[in-house]
N, C-alpha and C positions, 0 to 999 in steps of 0.2 A: 389818138384813141388810147394808147397805152398809158399815156400820162394821166389821163382822167381816171383810169382804173387804179392806178397807184395811189391817186389821191383818195379815191373812195376807200380803198384798203386801209390806208393810214388813218383816215377820219373814223373808221369803224372800230379801231383797236383803242382799249382803254389806256390812259396815260398813267404810268406807274410813278409813285413818288420817288424823288431822287434822294437816297440816304446820304446824308453828309457825315463826314467823320468829325468827332468831338473836337472842338477847337481847343488847342493847347494854349493856356494863358501863361503869361510870364509874370511872376511876382517878384517885386524887388525884396531885398533883405529886410528893409523896414516894414514893408506890408506883412511879410511872413511873421515877424515879431508881433505886430499888432494882432494878427489872427490867433497866434498862440496865446497871447494874453487874454483875449476875449474868451477862448475855450477854457483856460484855467479858471477865469473868474466865474464862469457859468457852472463849473464843476464845484467850485468852493461855496457857491450859492446854494447848490442842490444839498451839499453835505451839511451846511449850516441850517438849512430849513428842516432836514430830517432829524438832525441832532437836537434841535429845539424841541420838536415834537416828542422825542424820546424822554427828554428831561421832564416835560410836563406829565407824560405817562407815569414816570417814576414818582413824582410828587403826588399825583392823584391816588396812586396805589398805596402810598404810605398813609395818606389821609384815610383812605377806606379801611385799612388794617387797624389804625389807631381808633377809628370810630367804631369798628367791630369789637375791639377789645373793651372799649369803654361801655358799649352797649351790653356785652356779656357780663362784665363786672356788676354793672348797675341792675341787671336782671337777677343777679345772684347776690344781691345785697342781703345782709342779715345784722341782727343785734343780739349781743349776748349780755344778759343782766345778771350779775351776781349779788344775791341778797342775803345779808345776815339778819335773821329775825330778832326781835325784842325778846329778852329773857331776863329772869330775875330768880335768885335763890332765896327761899324763905322757910322757916322752920314752921311746920304745920302740926296741929293736933286738934283734929275734928271729930265730934260725934255726929254720926249721920243716921238717917233712916232711909232705907231702900225699899222699893216695892216691886213685887214680881210682875204685877199688871197694873201700872199707873194709868190713870185716865188720859185720853188723848189731849195734848195741849196744856197739860197741868205743869209740865217742867220739873216734875218730881223725878228723883234719882230712881233709876230702874236697875234691876238685876235679872239674870237668868241662871238657871241651873244645867250644868252639863253633867249627865248621868252616864257612867261607862262601867263596864264590868270586865273581870278576867280571872284567871286562876293559876296557881302555882302548885307544884307537887314535889315530894321528895320521898325516899325511902328511909325508914326509921328502924333501928335494930328492935326485933321483938323479943325483949329481954324478960317480960313478965308473963303471967299466965292467970287464968281465971276459969271457974267452972261455968259451963255454957250448955244449953240444950237447944237443938235446932230440929225442925221437922222437915222431912224430906218432901219434895214436890216434883211435879212434872205436868205431862199433858195426856189426856185421854180423848180418843175419838168416839163420838156417840152417833149411831145410825139408827134412823127411824125407817123401818120397812112397811109401815102401815100407811093408811090413806089419809089420816088426819095429823094436824099439827100438835105436837106435844111440848108442854112447857114444864121445865124443871126448875124448882126453886133454889136459891143460893143455900150452900151448906148441906146439900144432899150427899148421902153416902154412896160411895162406890167401893165393892169389895172384890178384892184381887182373888185369883184362883188359889193363893196361899192363905187367904183369910185376912189380909191386912186391909184396913179400912182407910180410904182417903175421902176427902170432902171437897165438893166444888167450891170455888171462891167467889162465885157469882151466879145469878140466874141465867137461864139460857132457854132457847126454844129450838125444836127440831122439826122441820117441815117433812111432809110426806116424801119418802125415797131420798132423804137428804141426809148428810153427815156434817157434824159440827165438831170442832176441837175446843175442849174446855180445860181450864187450869185446875188442878187439884193439889191439895196438900195433905200430908199424913195426919191421921187422928191423933197420933202421939209422937214425941221426939224420939230420936235415936237412929242409930245406923241399921237397925233391923228393917226399916222401911226403904232402904235403898235397894229396891227389887228390880229385877230385869223386866223386859217387855211381858205383858201378861193381859188375859181376858178378865173382864170385870162384870159384875152383876150389880143391879141397883136395889138393895134390900127393901126400900120403901115401896117398890112395885111388885115385890114377890106376892104370888097369889092372885094378882090382878090381871086384867086383859093386856095391860101394856108390858108386862114382864117378858112376853115373847116377841113383842114389837120392837123394843129398843135392845140394841146389842152395843156393848162397849169394849175397847181394847186400847193398850197403849203400845206405841211403835218404838219407844225409847225407855230406857230405865229411869226410874225415879232416883233422885240424888239429893244430897244435902242434909240428910239426916245425921245427927250427931248428938252425943251426950257425954260429957266429961270435961277435962281440962282443955283449955285452948290457949294457944300462944297469943299474947297481946303486947302492945306498945305499953311501957310503964307510964304512969301519970307524969312523972318527971320528964321522961324523954318526949312525951306528947307535947307537954307545955313548952319545952325548949324548941321543938320543931315548929309549933304554932307561931312562937315569937319570931323565929327566923323567917317563916314563910310570909307572915304579915308584913315585915320590913321590906322584903323584896317585891312583893305583890303591891304594896302601897307605892313604891318608887315607879313600878311599871305603870300603874294607873295614873300617877301624876304626869309621867312622860306622855301618856295618851292624851291627857287633858291639854298639855302644852301644844301638842300636835293638832289639836281640833280647833285651836283659836285662829281667828282671822287677824289681820293687821290692825284692826280697830278695837280689838277686845283685850282686856287685861285680867289676869288671874293671880291673886296673891297666894303664895305658897301655903299660908295657914288657913284659908277660907274654904275648908271643905270638911266633910265627914265621910266615914267609911263604915261598912258592915262586912262581916266574915262569917263563913260557915266551913267547919272542919269535918272531914270524913275520913275513915281509915278502912282498909280492907282486912277484915279479920281472917286469921289462918287458923285451922284446926290443929288439934295436938298431933295428928298423923301427918301434917304438912311438914316437909323437911326444911322449908325456907327459914332463914334467920332474920329476914327483914320483912317489914310491912309497908306498903305504899300508903302515904297520907296525902290527901288533896284538900287544898284550901281555895275556896271559891270567894271571891271578894267584889264589892261594888262601891264606887266612889260618887259623891255628890259634891260637885265644885261650884262655888258661887263666882260668877263672871260679870264684869261691868264693861260698858262702853267707855273707852279711855277719855274722849273729850268731854263727854257729860259729866263724868266723875271729876275730872280736872276743873271744869267750869264751876261746879258746885263748891269745890274747896276753894277756888280763887275768889269766889264772892264772899266766903267766910273769912279768908285769911288776909286778902290783899286790900289795902285802902284804895278807894277811887277806882275800883275795877268795874268797867263798863259791861258792854255786851259782846266783847271780842271772844274769839275762840282760842283756846289754850290747850296745851298738852303738857305731859311731863316727859323729860328726857331721861329720867332716872327712876323708873317705876320700881326697879328691883331694890332701890334703897329705902322704900317706904314699907311700913309693916301695918298689917290689918289684924284686928281682933274682933270677932263676933261675940255678941252677948250670949249666944246660945247655938250649939252645933247639933242639936237634936232635930230629927225629922226635917232636915233641910229641903228635901224633895217636896214636902207639903206645905211649907211656910209661904205666906202670902206677903209678909214683910219682915225685914230683919234689921237689927240695929248693929252698928259697927263703929269702931274707932280707928282712924287712920293717922299715923304719925311718922314724923321723920323730916329730913331736910329735902325739901322738894324743889327742883329746878323747873320753874314754869317757863314754857316757851310758847311765844304766840304763833299761831298758825296763819301762814301768809296765803292770801288768795291769789295765787299765781295767774290764774285765768282772767280775773278782773284787771290786774295790773297790766298783763300783755295787751288787752283790749284798749286800756286807757293810753298806752304808749303809741299805739298805731298812728303813724303819720305825723306826730307831733315834733316840733323843733328840738334839736339836740340840746340846745341851751335851756329848754323849759322842762326837761324831764323831772327836775327836782320838785316841782309843784305837784306832780302826780303822786310822788311818794309821801308828801306831806298829808294826803288824804288817806293814807294806809298806815294806821297806828301800829300795825305789826311789824313794820319795817324799821329795823334800827340802823342799817346802813345799806347803801346799794352802790355798786360799781357798773359803769355801762361802757360797752365796747361796740362801736358800729363799724362795719365794713362794707364798702371801702372807706378808707379813713377820710376822704374828702367829702363824704356825704354829711349833709347838715341837718337831716331829718331821720326819723326812725322808718323802717320799711312800712309800706302801706298794706301789707298783708300780715296778720296776726301770727301765721304759721312760721314766719321768718324771724320771730322774736322768741329767743330761748331765755327761760329763767331757771337759774341754778341757786338752790338754797344750801347755804353752808352753816354748819353748827356754829352757835355763838359761844 
């Protein structure tokens, strides 16, 4: 009975796995050498494999950098063209007619007038004298206390409380309950009329209904009345001052004309006329000053031409086989112009002129057209482009980067420089 129970107990218990100790292998020296060789070979393979990959990465990186540089350079390509225009020096002597308002499309030579004004002043010794008479003058306030408008004619008399007669310089009207200020001048010259503020009557209204309606008075003294010798500038000193002022004012006006020109206009130094007006401040005999102010007012009328129009007209007259090219002069200041008349330039509709001198004709290069003609063409064929532009005497081309064989495909990347011939 006990034996069976034991068996039952044993059979009901799970069997646990038996843990075995790791087996210790013995390797001979030859085997150990073989294993070490295999391990070293495996390590060398791994190093070789990764080293090859790094090498290819470096090569790819270099290729990418070089490609990027080339792309950047190509995107920033440009061409610089240096052009020397055609030119020729010729002695010219042309008689021309220019019109102020030529008809549209007539190809006639046109001109315009620049009109400017200015003034110059100076003080001149008052070394002379002359007898002079002046009438005093001033202002009077006239008040209408009535109910109707009153009109006073010019030259009406106003009598001061001292009995001095003054006259109105113009007609005027005074409305009901209104006051107006009128200018008056003494009836006679002399210092006796330099009176202080006063009340006035109107003799022409005395005895009539308006005599009590209108009242007049001056708030300030009358002045300027004089009779006797007066200090003046002598005729000799005045003529000398006028000549000096005309010279300085003329130069000032000429400078103003030059400043008013645009780059396409030309003004010749002799193609103008001037007008002057001289005035002087007279001093009375009682005035202690020893000099008088002299003022010169002047006006200039300058004849101005369009440069290329004028150069083209002269070229057709003076140059053989000249076509329809556009030309200019590089030495305008070396040419002289003479007008057949300098009177009333402002009102002239046409003028005759003579132009002479050694003129340097310079052909005008159409840089815009050339730049568009060069876009994208072969570097070797650019000369054919310039053969179609007769204004070009010589051209030098530089294309960047140097290995490019064509001009840039964008006109903005083509620069044209014009150098003097």
